[in-house]
DRENDO-1510 file (C-alpha; in Angstrom, 1 decimal, always signed):
<recs>
REC; n; res; u; v; w
REC; 1; UNK; +114.2; +127.0; +95.5 .
REC; 2; UNK; +113.8; +124.2; +92.8 .
REC; 3; UNK; +115.2; +120.8; +93.5 .
REC; 4; UNK; +115.5; +118.2; +91.0 .
REC; 5; UNK; +117.4; +114.9; +90.7 .
REC; 6; UNK; +118.1; +112.9; +87.6 .
REC; 7; UNK; +120.0; +109.5; +87.1 .
REC; 8; UNK; +120.3; +106.7; +84.8 .
REC; 9; UNK; +120.0; +103.3; +86.1 .
REC; 10; UNK; +121.3; +100.3; +84.1 .
REC; 11; UNK; +119.9; +97.4; +85.7 .
REC; 12; UNK; +120.2; +94.0; +84.4 .
REC; 13; UNK; +118.4; +91.0; +86.1 .
REC; 14; UNK; +118.7; +87.4; +85.2 .
REC; 15; UNK; +115.7; +84.8; +86.3 .
REC; 16; UNK; +116.7; +81.3; +86.4 .
REC; 17; UNK; +113.5; +79.2; +86.6 .
REC; 18; UNK; +113.5; +75.5; +87.7 .
REC; 19; UNK; +113.1; +72.9; +85.3 .
REC; 20; UNK; +109.3; +72.2; +86.2 .
REC; 21; UNK; +108.7; +75.7; +85.0 .
REC; 22; UNK; +110.1; +75.3; +81.8 .
REC; 23; UNK; +107.7; +72.6; +80.7 .
REC; 24; UNK; +104.8; +75.3; +81.0 .
REC; 25; UNK; +103.8; +77.4; +78.0 .
REC; 26; UNK; +106.2; +80.2; +77.0 .
REC; 27; UNK; +103.4; +82.8; +77.4 .
REC; 28; UNK; +103.1; +81.7; +81.2 .
REC; 29; UNK; +106.7; +81.9; +81.8 .
REC; 30; UNK; +107.0; +85.2; +80.2 .
REC; 31; UNK; +104.0; +86.6; +82.5 .
REC; 32; UNK; +105.6; +85.1; +85.4 .
REC; 33; UNK; +108.8; +86.9; +84.6 .
REC; 34; UNK; +107.2; +90.1; +84.0 .
REC; 35; UNK; +105.8; +89.7; +87.6 .
REC; 36; UNK; +108.9; +89.1; +89.2 .
REC; 37; UNK; +110.7; +91.9; +87.1 .
REC; 38; UNK; +107.9; +94.4; +88.3 .
REC; 39; UNK; +108.4; +93.3; +91.8 .
REC; 40; UNK; +112.4; +93.8; +91.8 .
REC; 41; UNK; +111.7; +97.3; +90.0 .
REC; 42; UNK; +109.3; +98.4; +92.7 .
REC; 43; UNK; +111.8; +97.6; +95.2 .
REC; 44; UNK; +114.8; +99.3; +93.7 .
REC; 45; UNK; +112.7; +102.1; +93.0 .
REC; 46; UNK; +111.5; +102.6; +96.7 .
REC; 47; UNK; +115.3; +102.2; +98.1 .
REC; 48; UNK; +116.7; +104.7; +95.5 .
REC; 49; UNK; +113.9; +107.1; +96.5 .
REC; 50; UNK; +114.7; +106.9; +100.2 .
REC; 51; UNK; +118.3; +107.1; +99.5 .
REC; 52; UNK; +118.1; +110.2; +97.2 .
REC; 53; UNK; +116.0; +111.9; +99.8 .
REC; 54; UNK; +118.6; +111.1; +102.6 .
REC; 55; UNK; +121.4; +112.3; +100.5 .
REC; 56; UNK; +119.6; +115.6; +99.8 .
REC; 57; UNK; +118.6; +116.1; +103.4 .
REC; 58; UNK; +122.3; +115.4; +104.3 .
REC; 59; UNK; +123.6; +117.6; +101.8 .
REC; 60; UNK; +121.7; +120.7; +103.1 .
REC; 61; UNK; +122.5; +119.7; +106.8 .
REC; 62; UNK; +118.8; +119.3; +107.7 .
REC; 63; UNK; +117.4; +116.5; +109.7 .
REC; 64; UNK; +115.8; +113.8; +107.6 .
REC; 65; UNK; +112.3; +112.7; +108.8 .
REC; 66; UNK; +111.8; +109.3; +110.3 .
REC; 67; UNK; +109.8; +106.7; +108.4 .
REC; 68; UNK; +106.2; +106.7; +110.1 .
REC; 69; UNK; +105.7; +103.3; +111.5 .
REC; 70; UNK; +103.2; +101.1; +109.9 .
REC; 71; UNK; +100.7; +99.6; +112.2 .
</recs>
């Protein structure tokens, strides 16, 4: 059995920086914004991956393994 999933995500994210940030260099603001976006993308990716796996298991009527607890 081969399983695949494909989707297109069109995600728009806006970041509003406080005024004191806007007084900093443009390159620093760019670097900070890219870091924030990277964290957002990682969180969205993890949630979509989990949801995709859950839907797959449900569609086959098989139990979804519980997440292991981190210690």
